Residue, then its C-alpha position, 0 to 999 in steps of 0.5 A: x626510781x627503784x627506791x621510790x617504788x619500794x616505798x609504795x604498796x605492792x598493788x600500786x607498784x605492780x600496776x606501775x610495772x604493768x604500765x611501764x612494760x606496756x609503754x615500753x613494748x608497744x610505745x603506749x598502753x594498748x587500748x581495750x578492744x572496744x576502744x580500738x575497734x569502735x568506729x573502725x572499718x574492716x573487710x572480711x572475705x568468706x564472711x557468711x559461714x564458719x570462721x568468717x561469720x564468727x570473725x564478723x560477729x566478733x568485730x560487730x560486737x566490738x563496735x566495728x563496721x564490716x564489709x562482708x564479701x560473699x560470692x552470692x547475694x544473701x539478701x541480708x544486711x546486718x546492722x553496721x555491715x555492707x554486703x559486697x558480692x564478688x567472685x574472688x576468682x575474677x582478677x579484675x572485678x575483685x580489685x575494682x570492688x575492693x578499691x571502691x570500698x575506700x580506706x579500711x583499718x583491716x582486712x581478713x582474707x578468710x575465703x577459701x575452698x577445698x577439694x578432697x581428692x587423691x593426688x592422681x585425681x587432681x583436675x585442672x578445674x580443682x587446681x585452678x579453683x583452689x589456687x584462684x580463691x585461696x591464694x590469687x584472690x588474696x593477692x588481689x584483695x590485698x593490693x586494693x586494700x593496701x593501696x587505699x590504706x597507703x593513700x589514706x595514711x592508715x597503718x592497718x593490719x591484714x590477716x590471711x587465714x592459712x592452715x597447719x597443713x601449709x607446712x605438714x602435708x596430709x593425704x588427699x589435700x594436694x591442692x589445698x596444701x599447695x594453696x596454703x603454702x603459697x599463702x604463707x609465702x605471700x604473707x611474708x612478701x607482703x610483710x616485707x613490702x608493706x611494712x614500710x607503710x606501717x601495714x602489718x601482714x600476718x597469718x592465722x594457721x588453724x588445725x581442723x576447725x569445727x565449722x558446720x562443714x568441718x564437722x561433716x568432713x572430719x566426722x569419720x574417726x578413721x580420718x580424724x583419728x591420726x590428726x587428733x592423735x597429734x593434737x596434745x590438747x585432745x580437741x579440734x579448734x572452734x570458730x571462737x578460737x580462730x576469731x580470738x586469734x584474728x582479733x588479736x592480730x588486727x588490734x594494737x596489741x600486736x603492733x610489733x607482729x609482722x610477717x609471721x603465723x599465729x598457729x592455733x592447733x592445740x600442739x599439732x605441729x609441736x608433736 
């Protein structure tokens, strides 16, 4: 084989090598994103603003159908979407509504809340709200979606949005750090239990993301400076950066990736 390849033009042998590596690594050559996502169905929670809005937009651009899970009726349904109004802190209603959607090929657990408060100012309300939406709801949506995937024989992908401060604490984020630390462990447990059905579960862990709210929350240099100093690339993440990571994790380019975190932080955790 090697001798035969040596007689072919270099550009031809290069393409053959790429094809062989692709087949060896993934079992078969991955499809283009448009080929993979076209006609498939996905669920995105927290889809009306920020990262969720960008992830939804990217999926639609690639030809997917998206169930957009929102807390309140926005009165707008884009083409190839269906709005699902759901209070994700409601354990029973969340499961019921997600199950009723039927089988999908992927789920993005993006919905989240954050209370900026000192440790001594943490309240029962802020603690419960943060853990309910950021961690507990993730379990409930995933239970329903995974059940539908298994019943339909779909080897799908679940992507949970976590954070770099799930592993590195910062001031005034006790409830948020705790909730995202829980997300990391939930993801690993899901990967272990759902992997036998061909369902992959992974995290995407961003640093500060410049959503509309992110720009407001981190506009003070005194607050953002210590974080920025640890980011070797010298910038915070954009919503496109997170959407790119999520699309990769949902696609068949990541068929051997399960139970891990894709950190999108410009080197924050490396320093």
